[in-house]
C-alpha positions, 0 to 999 in steps of 0.5 A: 201691601204686605211688603210695605207694611213690613217695611213700615214696621222695620223703619219704625223699629216696631218689630216686636209690636205684635209679641209685646201686645200679646204678652201684655194681654197674657200678663193681665190674664196671669199666664205670664209673670215676673219672678217666675222661671224662664229658659233660653236657647239659640239656634242657627238661621240660614241667610237667604243667600247662596254660600260664596267662596272668595272668588265667587264673592269678588266676581258677584260683587262686581256683577251686582254693582254693574247690574245696579249701575246699568239700571240706574244710569245706563248711559253713564255706564257705557262710558266706563266699561266696554263689551268685554265686561259682558263676557265676564259679568253677563251671567251669574258668577258660579264656581262651576263655570270658573277655572279649575286651575289654582293659578288661573283662579288667582289671576281671575281674582286679581282681575275682579279686584282691578275691575272693582277698583275701576268702578269705584274710581269711576263713580268718584270722578268729578263728572260722575253723578254724585248719587252713584256712591249712595247706591247700596250695591256700590257701597257693598263693593267699596266695603267688600273691597276694603276687606278683600283687596289692597290697592297701592298706586305706584309712581307712574299712577298705576294701581297694583292690586293684591289680595289680602291674606291673613297676618302676619304673612299678609296684610290681614283680613277682618275677623268673621264677625266683620266680613260681609259674606254676600253683596246682597246681604250685608248683615249675615255672617259666617260662623261655626258651632259644634262642628256646624258651619253656616252663614246667616244669623242666630235667634235666641228664644226665651220662654216660661217654664214655671213648675206645674201649679198644685191641684185643687181639692176639686181636681183638674179644670180640664185645661191642664197646666199653664202653657210655656209661652215665648217671652222674648226673641233676639236675633243676632249675626251668626258670629255673635257669641251667646254670652254677649246676649245674656245681659241684653236678654235680661234687660229686654225682659225687665223692660217688659216687666217679665224679669224671671227669678231664675233663668236657665241657660246652657254653658254658652251664656253664663260667666262669673261676671254675668252671675254677679251682674244678673243678681245685682241688677235684676235679681236673676239667679242664673241656672247654668253650668259654668265652664271648668278651668281650660288650662293645660293642666286641667284638660290633661287631668294630671297636674296642678290646675288653678283649683289646687292653689290657695288664694288669699285676696286679703294678703295678695298672695297665693300658695302652690300645692308644694307650699311655696308663696307667690312673689308677685300679685299684679292687677291688670286688664286682658281684652278689657276685663280686669284680671290679676296675674299671680306668679312664683319666682323662677328660683323656686319653680326651676328646681321643684321636683313636681314642676312637670305637673305644674308648668312647662315654663320657667315659673308658674303663673295663674290668672285670677278674676277680681275677688267677687267674681272668683268667689261667685264662680267657685261657689257656683261650680261647687253647687253645679256638681250637686244632685239638687242643682242638676235636678233644677237644671234639667228643666232647661232641656225643654226649650229645645222642643220649643226651637224644634216646634218653631223651626218646624211650624214657622220655618225660621231655620231659613230666613225669608228676607235679607237683612237683620231688621227684616229677619228680626221681624220675621222671628218675632212674628214666628214667636207670636204665632207659636204662642197663639198655637199653644194658647189654642191648645190650652183653651180648647184642648186641641192637640199641638202635635196631631199624629198623621196616619197615611192611608196605607198605615190604616190597613195595618190592622186589616193586614195583621188579622 
């Protein structure tokens, strides 16, 4: 019954039903509100699968398709494979039982590739039941084979199978954000962040962090300050960048009438574009450190970075630290983003005595954002170096405690279910549970983290006497 109920919530896109209902009640009690202060951070979530290398992935994908086909239509499958397939795919594909020789492993990978194409050809034959292609394991086989193999048919009709290798030497492989990591979990993705690698998801938690209310003349009511409550949960594939979700988080908060006046996030969430659009579309001030110039000169700390140049958007010119004016000002697009390329003439840069501090090419070029974004970023970077701004930003660190509590109490570090929709439901229910725990503490005074003392520790005073 529980699994059926969960499926109905997922199918009806009602994953946030419980959290939204709780937030509506809390808004009526004035425990959450718009125009306040909120903070967001993300953490990694491990998918409910085992990590597979490329060889294991190929073999296990064929095995999963065989298992599904043998359950759905065993009589048909016996006409497609012979007994030798059972020796290869009868047990789970595990690296411990695979060959150690790289040559033999390469041969086995191609064998998996040929067997997979054989199954795909068979299910698409005119005499095969048409619904076989709709089996999820068969669909996973098709998608993974597109990503992992190339199969070309020669003049004799034989298919030549080869593995895909990274370009330019190979046929190219999809980026991690598109690659399926397991035949049993199609939404989980591989990602790395700050030296940590995992396959799964990423969850973004947003909570209130308003400053304490002023005490009345009568003193404390006994309840303490309002609790910090989770207002929004977003679950994405692990490969989705944090800054790709900033606008989504703002829109979801706006849909709940909980748009904050200030939103505190780490450096992974903001950009100059988001600083402008958050203020323009939702009236949100992003309190977050913008990443500094990552040019070679800025990283070295010994040269002319972008800040050393004088920019004049009115005349479409820039002046370098040596007083030379740029020769070209070219608006263009880079990866779908508007940008401006400013360049200096070669005959000016080549004889320049400080050229080693400026560029290693024939002439210096710098990339600029449109004027409104450039000015917003410049102003923000100036502010983020002040002590007042750093004091305001210090509040952001508290959300890491919320992530720790959520992972410790509800176990969201490891997904219980497979697939993004079910994992999203799990995370919203976990956030609802954390809110209820915090409300219980607020209303009853019950400690959230009760210290547990072992029987042996209780003897401490006796032994010390």
